[in-house]
N, C-alpha and C positions, 0 to 999 in steps of 0.2 A: 711505721710498721704495718704490714698487711694483716687484716683480720682473717683467721683461718676458717674455712668452711668444710664441713664433712657431709658427704652425700651418702645416704643410706638407701640401698636398693635391695630388692629381693622379691621373690614371687609372692602372690597373694597368700596370706595366712602363715608366712614363714616366721613371723614374730617381730616385725619392724616396730609396731606400736609398743610392744612390751619392752623392746630395747630403748625406745624413746623414754618410757617411764623410768627405766633404770638410769639413763643419762640425767634426767631432771632431778631424780631423787638423790643423786650423788654429785651434783654440781659444786657443792661446797663454796657457795658464794660467787661462783663464776656466772657472769651474765650470758645466758645462752638464748639466742633467738631461734625459734623453731618454725620452719616453713613446712607445712603439710600439703602434699599434693595427692588428691584422691580421685580415683576413677569411679564414677558413679553419679547418680543424680542428686544425692543428698550427702552431707558431710558427716557420716557416722564417725570417722576417726577423730575429727576435731572434737566431737562431743565426748568421745572416750577420754581424750587427753584432758579436756576441761573438767571432767569428772574425777580426775585422779586425786584431788585434794592434797597435792604435794606442796609444801611450803615454798614460796618463791616462784611457783608456776603461774605467772600472771597471764590472764586471758589476752591482754593486748600484745603479748609476745608470741601468740599462736596465730600465725597468718596462713590461712588456707586459700589456695588457688583452685577455684571450683570450675574453671572453664576448660577442663580437660587436662591432658598430660602436660607437665611443665615443658618438656622438650619439644612439644608441638606448638606452644603458645608463648615462647619466651619474649617475642616482640611485643605482645599485648599485656602480659602479666608479670613475667619474671623480673624484667628490668625495673619497672616501677616499684615492685615489692622490695627488691634489693636496695634501691635508692632510698626508699622510706626507712629501712632499717639503718642504713649507713649514715643518714642525715639526722638521726635522733640526737638529742642533747647528750645522751649517754649511749654511744654505739655499743653493740654487743661485744663480748670477749670472744665468742665463738658462734658460728651459724651452723645449725644442723638442718639439713634438707631431707625430708622423707619423700622419696619419689613414689609415684603410683606403682603398684605391683605389676603393672603391664607396661611400664616405661622402659625405654632404652636409656641407660645413663650417659652414654658418650655425647649425644647432642646437648644434654644439659651442661656437661663440663665445657663444651665448646663455647657456651654462652659466657663463661667466665673470662673469655678473651675479649669481650666487648670493652672498648676504651673506658666507659663509665664505671666498669667493675674491676678490670684487671689491675689498675693502679692502687686499688684499695682492698681487694680480697684475693686470697689464694685458696685453691682446693687442697686442703690438708690431706685428704684421702677419700677413697670410695670404699664403702663397706657393703659387701653382699651378704645378706642373711638368707640362709638356706634351710629349708624344712628337711631335716635329716630323714625322718621316717618316710616322707614322700619320695625322696630319691631312692631309698632302699626298696620301695615298692615299684620302682621303675617308671613312675608317672612322668617325670621330666628328663629322664636320662636318655642318652642317645646310644642305642644298641645297634651297631652296624649290621649284624646278621638279621635282626628282625626288620630293620628298615629295608634291607635288600629283599627280603622275602615279600614284604608288602608291595614294594615296587614291581616285583615280578608278577604279582597278582593284579595290580592296578596300574596301568600305564599313566593314569592322570596324576599320580603322586610323584612329582619330580623333585620336591624339596622337603626339608624337615618341616614338621608341623610348626605353626606360629608359636606354640608354647615352648618348644625346644629352642627356637631362635631367640626368644626373649630370655630364657634361662641362660643360654650360652653367652649372649651378649653381656648380661649382668656379671657373669663370672669373669669374662675376658677383660672387663674394665676395672675389676676390683683390685684394691691394694691389700685387703684383708677379707677372708671369707669366714663367716661364723657358721659352723655346722650346728645349727640350733636344734633344740629338743633332743639333745644327745641322750638324755635319760630315758627316752622312749625307744632307743635303738638297742637291739640285743648285741651281745659281745660278738656274735658271728656276723652281724650285719655291718658293723662299723668299718671293717677293712674295705669292704666293697664300696661303701659310700665315699670313703676317703679316696679311693682309686678313681672313681668317677669325677670327683671334684678336682683332683690333681690333673686329670687329663684335660679338663676344660679351663684351667687357669693358666696364667702366664708363669714362666719360670721365676721362682723366688717368692711367689705370693704365699703367705702363711695361711693355713687352715686351722682354726681353733674350735674345739668343741665347747658349746655353751648350753646352758639350761636357762630358759627364760631371759636370754640376752645378758646374763650376768658376766661382765668382763670389766677389768680395771680400766677406768677412763684414761689413765696414763698411756695405755696401749691404744685405746680406741680413738682418742682425740689429739694425738701428738705424733703424727706420722711424717709431717713436713714433706709430703710427696710432690707438691707443686704439680698436680695432675694436669692442669691446663697446658703445661709445657711438654707433656709426654703423650699427646694424643696419638701420634704415629705409632707408638709402641703398644697401643691398645686396639687390636683389630676388632671389626664388627661385621656382622652379616649385611649391615646396611651402609657400609662405607661406599661413598660415591652417590648415595641417594640424596636428593635435595631435601626430602622430608619423608615422613612416614605417617601412617594413620593406624587407627585401631579398629578398622572395619572387621577384623577377624573376631573381635570381641563385642559383647553388648552387655548392658546392665539395665535393670528395671526395678521399680519399687513395688512391694506388695504390702498393702495395708491390712492389718488384722484387727479384730476386735479385742476385747479383754481376754486374757489367757488364764483360765482357771487351772488348767492342767499342763504345767510346763514339761512334764515327762512325755505327755502325748505329743506336744509340739515338737520336742526333740526327735521323737520317732518319725513324725511326718517329714521333718527336715532331712533326716538320714535317708528315708525312702526316696524323697524327691531328688536328693543329690546323686544317689546311685542310679535311679531310673533315667535321669536326664543329663548325667555327666556334668553337673554344675560344679564350677570351680570354687565358688565362694558364696556364702550367705552370711550376712551380718546385720545387726540391728538392735533395737530396743523393744522390750515387751512390758506391758502393764499387767501386773498380777493383782486382781482385786483383793483388798484386805492387806496388801503389802505396801508400806510407805516408800519403798525404794524401787528404783528403776532396775529392770532385769536385762542384762546384756547377753546377746547371743552371738557367738563367733563360730562359724562352721567352715571347715576345709574338707571337701569331700564328705565322707561319712564320719569324720572326726569332729566332735562338737564340744565347745567350752561354753559354760553358762555361769553367770554370777551376778549378784546384786552389787552395783557400783556406787550409787549415791541416792539420797532421798530426792523425790520429785520436788522441784522448786515451787514456791508459791506462785500460783497463776499459770504454771506450766501445764500444757495439755497432756494428759496422761493417755498416751496412745501406743499402739503396737505397730511397728513398721519394720520391714526387712528389705535389704538390698540383695538382689540376686545377680551374680556376675558369672558369665560363661562364654563359650564360643558363640559366634553369630549363628542365628537360626534356631535358637532354643524355642521350644513350644511353650510360649508364655502362658497361654490359657491353661494348659495341662499342669504347669508348675504352680500357678496360682491356686488352682483347684486342689492340688495335692497339699499345699501348705495350709490352706484354710480348713481342710478336712470336711 
């Protein structure tokens, strides 16, 4: 019997890590192997997962591929990682793969047709997690009228922006779409968001409203879609391409000293995000006098902060952030803005 694998995709800050926490917390004895793929120079998301303190969440079951996007490096990283999981004395009952927020899911699914994997694993389903308020704000939605107006004003813009292509490809490959952060959407905004998502998904794909990724695992992990056999039915902007790269995006680390005033840091992050059109800022902060690590998660001007776990004995108490955005960001100006 093949081991089912679920691919979780979604744009930066949509709530994929929160959904992972929900899955691990409700596994009910099921052995779930988690593969995290993160775009960035340091593995913030792995640290978040390892700090979750959920019973049964063993660190050896959290495997992070740090050499870039899974779908770009399957030959070097994905295959040996899968073989390592499958060859364990106790193979997992289910494999969950969290892709990078900038990854295209279809090339990853193609890798499941490799002979070493196909006979032992099937892709149970692809889940797209969507940031409902972001879509409501029009940040990643495709508005034909506006696109046409921009094209008429600038002959150099012949295609959708990279963000729109990534967003659309994730939806086109999905078997289930989670319209996350539904509690932050007004009653008047929801119909418009649903209409956008329906327009970008394949016929028959369900769209479910969620808050913090809360959804029954019987729905999430029991689709039996055998996605690897249905690639032709999942169109992509990159069909026919031999590969793709992320030259449109870049990330860098910003080291900070001790942070005495977290409210002031939040204000600096919000200002930098707006002034420089940053997609995502995330990291950990050391607050003097506090025994616990302070997590920062920012999507545009929307910021979430919380203490997640005590600093470990011998662990360096430092403050560091990862900044992710479109290529060409003014790194010097952003670092200056964040440091104050």
